[in-house]
MARMARTOR-567609 format. One record per residue: z, x, y of N, C-alpha, C, O in turn; residue number from 1. Coordinates in nm, 3 decimals, always signed. Atoms other than C-alpha are relative to their C-alpha. Example, Ala and Ser with C-alpha at 12.3 -4.5 7.8 and 13.67 -1.06 7.14 Angstrom:
<lokols>
+---------+---------+---------+---------+---------+---------+---------+---------+---------+---------+---------+---------+-----+
:      nz :      nx :      ny :     caz :     cax :     cay :      cz :      cx :      cy :      oz :      ox :      oy :   n :
+---------+---------+---------+---------+---------+---------+---------+---------+---------+---------+---------+---------+-----+
:  +0.000 :  +0.089 :  -0.119 :  +0.780 :  +1.230 :  -0.450 :  +0.000 :  +0.090 :  +0.120 :  +0.066 :  +0.194 :  +0.118 :   1 :
:  -0.006 :  -0.082 :  -0.119 :  +0.714 :  +1.367 :  -0.106 :  +0.073 :  -0.077 :  +0.109 :  +0.090 :  -0.026 :  +0.220 :   2 :
+---------+---------+---------+---------+---------+---------+---------+---------+---------+---------+---------+---------+-----+
</lokols>
This chain:
<lokols>
+---------+---------+---------+---------+---------+---------+---------+---------+---------+---------+---------+---------+-----+
:      nz :      nx :      ny :     caz :     cax :     cay :      cz :      cx :      cy :      oz :      ox :      oy :   n :
+---------+---------+---------+---------+---------+---------+---------+---------+---------+---------+---------+---------+-----+
:  +0.049 :  -0.038 :  -0.128 :  -6.142 :  -4.253 :  +8.644 :  -0.007 :  -0.148 :  +0.081 :  -0.010 :  -0.263 :  +0.036 :   1 :
:  -0.069 :  +0.111 :  -0.098 :  -6.082 :  -4.455 :  +8.980 :  -0.124 :  -0.046 :  +0.066 :  -0.214 :  +0.034 :  +0.092 :   2 :
:  +0.126 :  +0.036 :  -0.051 :  -6.342 :  -4.688 :  +9.130 :  +0.040 :  -0.103 :  +0.102 :  +0.133 :  -0.178 :  +0.073 :   3 :
:  -0.032 :  +0.055 :  -0.100 :  -6.318 :  -4.856 :  +9.427 :  -0.116 :  -0.134 :  +0.033 :  -0.237 :  -0.115 :  +0.021 :   4 :
:  +0.084 :  +0.114 :  -0.012 :  -6.460 :  -5.237 :  +9.515 :  +0.065 :  -0.076 :  +0.112 :  +0.179 :  -0.120 :  +0.114 :   5 :
:  -0.058 :  +0.126 :  -0.120 :  -6.433 :  -5.446 :  +9.842 :  -0.055 :  -0.158 :  -0.063 :  -0.144 :  -0.173 :  -0.147 :   6 :
:  -0.041 :  +0.105 :  +0.054 :  -6.383 :  -5.799 :  +9.779 :  +0.046 :  -0.109 :  +0.129 :  +0.162 :  -0.121 :  +0.169 :   7 :
:  -0.057 :  +0.130 :  -0.007 :  -6.390 :  -6.108 :  +9.965 :  +0.149 :  -0.121 :  -0.033 :  +0.191 :  -0.152 :  -0.145 :   8 :
:  -0.092 :  +0.094 :  +0.096 :  -6.090 :  -6.376 :  +9.981 :  +0.015 :  -0.048 :  -0.138 :  +0.092 :  -0.025 :  -0.231 :   9 :
:  +0.019 :  +0.069 :  +0.164 :  -6.226 :  -6.592 :  +9.706 :  +0.024 :  +0.113 :  -0.081 :  +0.133 :  +0.140 :  -0.131 :  10 :
:  -0.053 :  -0.113 :  +0.092 :  -6.276 :  -6.289 :  +9.519 :  +0.067 :  +0.028 :  -0.016 :  +0.061 :  +0.067 :  -0.132 :  11 :
:  -0.105 :  -0.071 :  +0.020 :  -5.970 :  -6.166 :  +9.541 :  +0.067 :  -0.137 :  -0.045 :  +0.127 :  -0.110 :  -0.149 :  12 :
:  -0.101 :  +0.096 :  +0.043 :  -5.789 :  -6.497 :  +9.474 :  -0.069 :  -0.009 :  -0.162 :  +0.005 :  -0.061 :  -0.245 :  13 :
:  +0.079 :  +0.044 :  +0.147 :  -6.055 :  -6.510 :  +9.123 :  +0.080 :  +0.101 :  -0.072 :  +0.150 :  +0.098 :  -0.174 :  14 :
:  -0.075 :  -0.153 :  +0.098 :  -5.932 :  -6.160 :  +9.042 :  +0.096 :  -0.001 :  -0.029 :  +0.114 :  +0.004 :  -0.151 :  15 :
:  -0.163 :  +0.025 :  +0.019 :  -5.556 :  -6.194 :  +9.080 :  +0.053 :  -0.112 :  -0.127 :  +0.166 :  -0.118 :  -0.175 :  16 :
:  -0.076 :  +0.080 :  +0.088 :  -5.538 :  -6.465 :  +8.829 :  -0.002 :  -0.011 :  -0.092 :  +0.026 :  -0.115 :  -0.152 :  17 :
:  +0.013 :  -0.035 :  +0.147 :  -5.603 :  -6.290 :  +8.522 :  -0.028 :  +0.126 :  +0.052 :  -0.010 :  +0.192 :  -0.051 :  18 :
:  +0.040 :  -0.113 :  -0.021 :  -5.699 :  -5.976 :  +8.673 :  -0.151 :  +0.060 :  -0.073 :  -0.176 :  +0.171 :  -0.120 :  19 :
:  +0.132 :  -0.033 :  +0.051 :  -6.061 :  -5.995 :  +8.562 :  -0.093 :  -0.023 :  +0.114 :  -0.069 :  -0.073 :  +0.225 :  20 :
:  +0.099 :  +0.000 :  -0.096 :  -6.402 :  -5.956 :  +8.705 :  -0.107 :  -0.077 :  -0.044 :  -0.163 :  -0.048 :  -0.151 :  21 :
:  +0.072 :  +0.083 :  +0.069 :  -6.630 :  -6.240 :  +8.681 :  -0.109 :  -0.007 :  +0.129 :  -0.072 :  +0.010 :  +0.245 :  22 :
:  +0.088 :  +0.071 :  -0.082 :  -6.960 :  -6.346 :  +8.858 :  +0.033 :  -0.134 :  +0.068 :  +0.107 :  -0.219 :  +0.019 :  23 :
:  -0.037 :  +0.174 :  -0.052 :  -6.957 :  -6.667 :  +9.101 :  -0.160 :  -0.075 :  -0.019 :  -0.267 :  -0.015 :  -0.016 :  24 :
:  +0.159 :  +0.059 :  -0.086 :  -7.264 :  -6.889 :  +9.155 :  -0.085 :  +0.030 :  +0.118 :  -0.052 :  -0.007 :  +0.231 :  25 :
:  +0.079 :  +0.011 :  -0.160 :  -7.497 :  -6.827 :  +9.419 :  +0.071 :  +0.151 :  +0.032 :  +0.085 :  +0.188 :  +0.149 :  26 :
:  -0.002 :  -0.205 :  -0.007 :  -7.391 :  -6.406 :  +9.372 :  -0.076 :  +0.058 :  -0.069 :  -0.146 :  +0.003 :  -0.153 :  27 :
:  +0.084 :  -0.115 :  +0.126 :  -7.551 :  -6.090 :  +9.205 :  +0.064 :  -0.017 :  -0.150 :  +0.179 :  -0.061 :  -0.158 :  28 :
:  -0.001 :  +0.046 :  +0.172 :  -7.530 :  -6.133 :  +8.811 :  +0.072 :  +0.171 :  -0.018 :  +0.041 :  +0.227 :  -0.123 :  29 :
:  -0.045 :  -0.103 :  +0.024 :  -7.340 :  -5.796 :  +8.848 :  +0.116 :  +0.005 :  +0.078 :  +0.157 :  -0.099 :  +0.130 :  30 :
:  -0.103 :  -0.081 :  -0.037 :  -7.061 :  -5.602 :  +8.979 :  +0.009 :  +0.118 :  +0.006 :  +0.012 :  +0.191 :  -0.093 :  31 :
:  +0.042 :  -0.143 :  +0.015 :  -7.085 :  -5.283 :  +9.151 :  +0.138 :  +0.028 :  +0.090 :  +0.194 :  -0.038 :  +0.178 :  32 :
:  -0.124 :  -0.074 :  -0.011 :  -6.793 :  -5.044 :  +9.186 :  -0.037 :  +0.178 :  +0.050 :  -0.091 :  +0.261 :  -0.024 :  33 :
:  +0.015 :  -0.146 :  -0.038 :  -6.796 :  -4.694 :  +9.428 :  +0.079 :  +0.095 :  -0.083 :  +0.185 :  +0.065 :  -0.138 :  34 :
:  -0.113 :  -0.076 :  +0.048 :  -6.673 :  -4.385 :  +9.292 :  +0.100 :  +0.089 :  +0.120 :  +0.142 :  +0.205 :  +0.112 :  35 :
:  -0.054 :  -0.060 :  -0.097 :  -6.504 :  -4.315 :  +9.595 :  +0.069 :  -0.115 :  +0.133 :  +0.037 :  -0.232 :  +0.156 :  36 :
:  -0.090 :  +0.076 :  -0.089 :  -6.243 :  -4.419 :  +9.885 :  -0.113 :  -0.027 :  +0.074 :  -0.171 :  -0.136 :  +0.072 :  37 :
:  +0.043 :  -0.001 :  -0.102 :  -6.447 :  -4.300 : +10.159 :  -0.161 :  -0.156 :  -0.018 :  -0.191 :  -0.256 :  +0.047 :  38 :
:  +0.101 :  +0.116 :  -0.034 :  -6.765 :  -4.501 : +10.050 :  +0.028 :  -0.137 :  -0.011 :  -0.049 :  -0.212 :  +0.049 :  39 :
:  -0.024 :  +0.131 :  -0.038 :  -6.615 :  -4.821 : +10.010 :  +0.033 :  -0.059 :  +0.147 :  -0.013 :  -0.157 :  +0.206 :  40 :
:  -0.023 :  -0.010 :  -0.181 :  -6.464 :  -4.778 : +10.373 :  -0.080 :  +0.033 :  +0.074 :  -0.046 :  +0.044 :  +0.192 :  41 :
:  +0.125 :  -0.007 :  -0.084 :  -6.796 :  -4.710 : +10.496 :  -0.084 :  -0.131 :  -0.033 :  -0.154 :  -0.188 :  +0.050 :  42 :
:  +0.072 :  +0.088 :  +0.101 :  -6.937 :  -4.965 : +10.246 :  +0.001 :  -0.160 :  +0.111 :  -0.093 :  -0.236 :  +0.133 :  43 :
:  -0.068 :  +0.104 :  -0.003 :  -6.714 :  -5.239 : +10.413 :  -0.025 :  +0.014 :  +0.229 :  -0.079 :  -0.071 :  +0.300 :  44 :
:  +0.093 :  -0.026 :  -0.111 :  -6.784 :  -5.097 : +10.789 :  -0.093 :  -0.032 :  +0.042 :  -0.093 :  -0.104 :  +0.142 :  45 :
:  +0.152 :  +0.050 :  +0.005 :  -7.131 :  -5.144 : +10.771 :  -0.036 :  -0.112 :  -0.033 :  -0.149 :  -0.148 :  +0.003 :  46 :
:  +0.004 :  +0.141 :  +0.011 :  -7.069 :  -5.504 : +10.633 :  +0.029 :  -0.060 :  +0.134 :  -0.037 :  -0.142 :  +0.199 :  47 :
:  -0.109 :  +0.079 :  -0.135 :  -6.820 :  -5.584 : +10.929 :  -0.113 :  -0.003 :  +0.112 :  -0.123 :  -0.103 :  +0.183 :  48 :
:  +0.098 :  -0.046 :  -0.134 :  -7.105 :  -5.447 : +11.188 :  -0.117 :  -0.111 :  -0.022 :  -0.162 :  -0.162 :  +0.081 :  49 :
:  +0.117 :  +0.078 :  +0.046 :  -7.386 :  -5.673 : +11.013 :  +0.038 :  -0.127 :  +0.023 :  -0.053 :  -0.210 :  +0.033 :  50 :
:  -0.078 :  +0.140 :  +0.018 :  -7.137 :  -5.984 : +11.032 :  -0.040 :  -0.072 :  -0.150 :  -0.085 :  -0.187 :  -0.155 :  51 :
:  +0.071 :  +0.020 :  +0.132 :  -7.227 :  -6.000 : +10.640 :  +0.165 :  -0.119 :  -0.054 :  +0.285 :  -0.104 :  -0.029 :  52 :
:  -0.033 :  +0.140 :  +0.018 :  -7.089 :  -6.346 : +10.507 :  +0.079 :  -0.052 :  -0.139 :  -0.021 :  -0.109 :  -0.184 :  53 :
:  -0.107 :  -0.007 :  +0.009 :  -6.863 :  -6.401 : +10.320 :  +0.066 :  +0.170 :  +0.060 :  +0.008 :  +0.268 :  +0.014 :  54 :
:  -0.041 :  -0.103 :  -0.047 :  -6.621 :  -6.101 : +10.541 :  +0.019 :  +0.067 :  -0.105 :  -0.021 :  -0.008 :  -0.194 :  55 :
:  -0.108 :  -0.066 :  +0.100 :  -6.458 :  -5.871 : +10.289 :  +0.116 :  +0.081 :  +0.055 :  +0.117 :  +0.176 :  +0.133 :  56 :
:  -0.139 :  -0.012 :  -0.060 :  -6.072 :  -5.863 : +10.322 :  +0.091 :  +0.126 :  -0.064 :  +0.191 :  +0.178 :  -0.014 :  57 :
:  -0.137 :  -0.032 :  +0.069 :  -5.913 :  -5.673 : +10.059 :  -0.136 :  +0.140 :  -0.093 :  -0.257 :  +0.125 :  -0.112 :  58 :
:  +0.030 :  -0.104 :  +0.046 :  -6.004 :  -5.327 :  +9.888 :  +0.036 :  +0.014 :  -0.140 :  +0.157 :  +0.006 :  -0.123 :  59 :
:  -0.046 :  -0.027 :  +0.149 :  -5.934 :  -5.274 :  +9.494 :  +0.014 :  +0.100 :  -0.050 :  -0.098 :  +0.143 :  -0.022 :  60 :
:  -0.050 :  -0.163 :  -0.005 :  -5.822 :  -4.929 :  +9.393 :  -0.007 :  -0.033 :  -0.184 :  +0.097 :  -0.064 :  -0.243 :  61 :
:  +0.025 :  +0.007 :  +0.185 :  -5.960 :  -4.960 :  +8.965 :  +0.054 :  +0.094 :  -0.043 :  +0.024 :  +0.188 :  +0.030 :  62 :
:  -0.028 :  -0.090 :  +0.099 :  -5.808 :  -4.740 :  +8.738 :  -0.066 :  -0.048 :  -0.127 :  -0.024 :  -0.155 :  -0.172 :  63 :
:  +0.096 :  +0.065 :  +0.079 :  -6.104 :  -4.765 :  +8.442 :  +0.025 :  +0.157 :  -0.126 :  +0.012 :  +0.278 :  -0.108 :  64 :
:  -0.027 :  -0.102 :  +0.136 :  -6.015 :  -4.580 :  +8.070 :  -0.163 :  +0.049 :  +0.012 :  -0.256 :  -0.031 :  +0.016 :  65 :
:  +0.109 :  -0.059 :  -0.012 :  -6.301 :  -4.348 :  +8.098 :  -0.090 :  -0.012 :  -0.135 :  -0.209 :  -0.043 :  -0.126 :  66 :
:  +0.041 :  +0.043 :  +0.103 :  -6.360 :  -4.374 :  +7.715 :  -0.049 :  -0.091 :  -0.055 :  -0.124 :  -0.096 :  -0.152 :  67 :
:  +0.080 :  +0.109 :  +0.071 :  -6.420 :  -4.693 :  +7.688 :  -0.089 :  -0.065 :  +0.065 :  -0.148 :  -0.164 :  +0.021 :  68 :
:  +0.079 :  +0.050 :  -0.061 :  -6.610 :  -4.745 :  +7.953 :  -0.150 :  +0.073 :  -0.072 :  -0.252 :  +0.010 :  -0.103 :  69 :
:  +0.136 :  -0.071 :  +0.051 :  -6.874 :  -4.459 :  +7.815 :  -0.030 :  -0.122 :  -0.149 :  -0.116 :  -0.106 :  -0.235 :  70 :
:  +0.098 :  +0.116 :  +0.120 :  -6.922 :  -4.789 :  +7.552 :  -0.075 :  -0.085 :  +0.047 :  -0.173 :  -0.136 :  -0.008 :  71 :
:  +0.098 :  +0.097 :  -0.073 :  -7.042 :  -4.995 :  +7.802 :  -0.101 :  +0.005 :  +0.067 :  -0.094 :  +0.060 :  +0.177 :  72 :
:  +0.146 :  -0.054 :  -0.106 :  -7.401 :  -4.986 :  +7.934 :  -0.018 :  -0.066 :  +0.115 :  -0.060 :  -0.179 :  +0.138 :  73 :
:  -0.037 :  +0.038 :  -0.145 :  -7.327 :  -4.965 :  +8.295 :  -0.118 :  +0.076 :  +0.033 :  -0.184 :  +0.141 :  -0.048 :  74 :
:  +0.117 :  -0.048 :  -0.057 :  -7.590 :  -4.856 :  +8.532 :  +0.092 :  +0.116 :  +0.138 :  +0.181 :  +0.079 :  +0.214 :  75 :
:  -0.054 :  -0.087 :  -0.088 :  -7.498 :  -4.533 :  +8.751 :  -0.130 :  -0.001 :  +0.129 :  -0.252 :  -0.003 :  +0.111 :  76 :
:  +0.107 :  -0.023 :  -0.140 :  -7.663 :  -4.511 :  +9.141 :  +0.030 :  +0.013 :  +0.108 :  +0.143 :  -0.027 :  +0.133 :  77 :
:  -0.022 :  -0.016 :  -0.082 :  -7.690 :  -4.423 :  +9.445 :  +0.019 :  -0.180 :  +0.143 :  -0.066 :  -0.268 :  +0.159 :  78 :
:  -0.069 :  +0.109 :  -0.046 :  -7.486 :  -4.701 :  +9.692 :  -0.058 :  +0.023 :  +0.129 :  -0.077 :  +0.144 :  +0.130 :  79 :
:  +0.032 :  -0.071 :  -0.130 :  -7.616 :  -4.654 : +10.060 :  +0.076 :  +0.133 :  +0.004 :  +0.182 :  +0.159 :  +0.059 :  80 :
:  -0.054 :  -0.170 :  +0.004 :  -7.550 :  -4.290 : +10.003 :  +0.112 :  +0.047 :  -0.119 :  +0.148 :  +0.158 :  -0.158 :  81 :
:  -0.130 :  -0.069 :  +0.075 :  -7.273 :  -4.299 :  +9.774 :  +0.004 :  -0.007 :  -0.166 :  -0.056 :  -0.096 :  -0.226 :  82 :
:  +0.009 :  +0.026 :  +0.137 :  -7.232 :  -4.270 :  +9.429 :  +0.077 :  -0.146 :  -0.076 :  +0.168 :  -0.207 :  -0.020 :  83 :
:  -0.054 :  +0.161 :  +0.035 :  -7.135 :  -4.598 :  +9.239 :  -0.063 :  -0.019 :  -0.122 :  -0.149 :  +0.055 :  -0.169 :  84 :
:  +0.025 :  +0.071 :  +0.139 :  -7.168 :  -4.813 :  +8.915 :  -0.077 :  -0.156 :  +0.024 :  -0.090 :  -0.205 :  +0.136 :  85 :
:  +0.077 :  +0.118 :  +0.036 :  -7.350 :  -5.128 :  +8.826 :  +0.059 :  -0.061 :  -0.105 :  +0.021 :  -0.003 :  -0.207 :  86 :
:  +0.029 :  -0.002 :  +0.116 :  -7.193 :  -5.337 :  +8.562 :  -0.042 :  -0.154 :  -0.003 :  +0.000 :  -0.236 :  +0.077 :  87 :
:  +0.058 :  +0.112 :  +0.000 :  -7.381 :  -5.629 :  +8.457 :  +0.050 :  -0.100 :  -0.031 :  +0.148 :  -0.067 :  -0.099 :  88 :
:  -0.080 :  +0.037 :  +0.043 :  -7.260 :  -5.960 :  +8.396 :  +0.066 :  -0.032 :  -0.128 :  +0.179 :  -0.066 :  -0.163 :  89 :
:  -0.078 :  +0.023 :  +0.159 :  -7.262 :  -5.983 :  +8.035 :  +0.084 :  +0.093 :  -0.004 :  +0.185 :  +0.048 :  -0.059 :  90 :
:  -0.086 :  -0.080 :  +0.036 :  -7.073 :  -5.656 :  +8.036 :  +0.117 :  +0.009 :  +0.059 :  +0.184 :  +0.112 :  +0.042 :  91 :
:  -0.093 :  -0.035 :  -0.072 :  -6.804 :  -5.745 :  +8.266 :  +0.131 :  -0.052 :  -0.132 :  +0.224 :  +0.027 :  -0.144 :  92 :
:  -0.101 :  +0.045 :  +0.137 :  -6.571 :  -5.909 :  +7.950 :  +0.013 :  +0.186 :  -0.070 :  +0.128 :  +0.203 :  -0.110 :  93 :
:  -0.047 :  -0.130 :  +0.079 :  -6.533 :  -5.562 :  +7.797 :  +0.032 :  +0.139 :  +0.113 :  +0.114 :  +0.222 :  +0.075 :  94 :
:  -0.053 :  -0.044 :  -0.043 :  -6.533 :  -5.354 :  +8.125 :  +0.148 :  -0.064 :  +0.059 :  +0.237 :  +0.019 :  +0.079 :  95 :
:  -0.135 :  +0.038 :  +0.004 :  -6.227 :  -5.566 :  +8.201 :  +0.125 :  +0.060 :  -0.056 :  +0.231 :  +0.101 :  -0.010 :  96 :
:  -0.147 :  -0.102 :  +0.095 :  -6.034 :  -5.417 :  +7.887 :  -0.029 :  +0.162 :  +0.031 :  +0.015 :  +0.244 :  -0.050 :  97 :
:  -0.012 :  -0.158 :  -0.091 :  -6.103 :  -5.068 :  +8.089 :  +0.092 :  +0.013 :  +0.050 :  +0.171 :  +0.105 :  +0.026 :  98 :
:  -0.102 :  -0.037 :  -0.095 :  -5.887 :  -5.139 :  +8.346 :  +0.146 :  +0.030 :  -0.070 :  +0.189 :  -0.014 :  -0.177 :  99 :
:  -0.070 :  -0.042 :  +0.063 :  -5.610 :  -4.982 :  +8.302 :  +0.129 :  -0.026 :  +0.140 :  +0.248 :  -0.050 :  +0.120 : 100 :
:  -0.100 :  +0.003 :  -0.210 :  -5.410 :  -5.005 :  +8.712 :  -0.093 :  -0.088 :  +0.075 :  -0.214 :  -0.094 :  +0.053 : 101 :
:  +0.141 :  +0.042 :  -0.088 :  -5.587 :  -5.193 :  +8.956 :  +0.116 :  -0.013 :  +0.171 :  +0.220 :  -0.066 :  +0.131 : 102 :
:  -0.075 :  +0.012 :  -0.080 :  -5.387 :  -5.201 :  +9.303 :  -0.069 :  -0.070 :  +0.126 :  -0.188 :  -0.092 :  +0.103 : 103 :
:  +0.115 :  +0.060 :  -0.063 :  -5.529 :  -5.372 :  +9.622 :  +0.072 :  +0.025 :  +0.155 :  +0.189 :  +0.061 :  +0.160 : 104 :
:  -0.021 :  -0.042 :  -0.072 :  -5.518 :  -5.328 :  +9.979 :  -0.081 :  -0.106 :  +0.141 :  -0.196 :  -0.150 :  +0.131 : 105 :
:  +0.108 :  +0.093 :  -0.094 :  -5.639 :  -5.542 : +10.305 :  -0.080 :  +0.086 :  +0.074 :  -0.061 :  +0.208 :  +0.076 : 106 :
:  +0.066 :  -0.114 :  -0.082 :  -5.885 :  -5.407 : +10.529 :  +0.010 :  -0.058 :  +0.100 :  -0.031 :  -0.007 :  +0.205 : 107 :
+---------+---------+---------+---------+---------+---------+---------+---------+---------+---------+---------+---------+-----+
</lokols>
């Protein structure tokens, strides 16, 4: 399964240390991933219009092993009209083990 996540420069710097997602102090205690590139691009566009801080600087494209992901308790949901999943903080270490490939591009 391919997932997409918009990240700030700070989150990107943290992620590339060991290619693991973590939550940071004073942030949501979960990570949300869109199921389509169109969705994440629209999300970034809306955030930019609303002057969201910190601004999104990168989009991560993540290939996730679907069989391993099925063993994790995640929430499927609709974010801003698009399909997405949410991984709670306690499940992030298991989610990180599901990643098989990640690429990045600047926004």
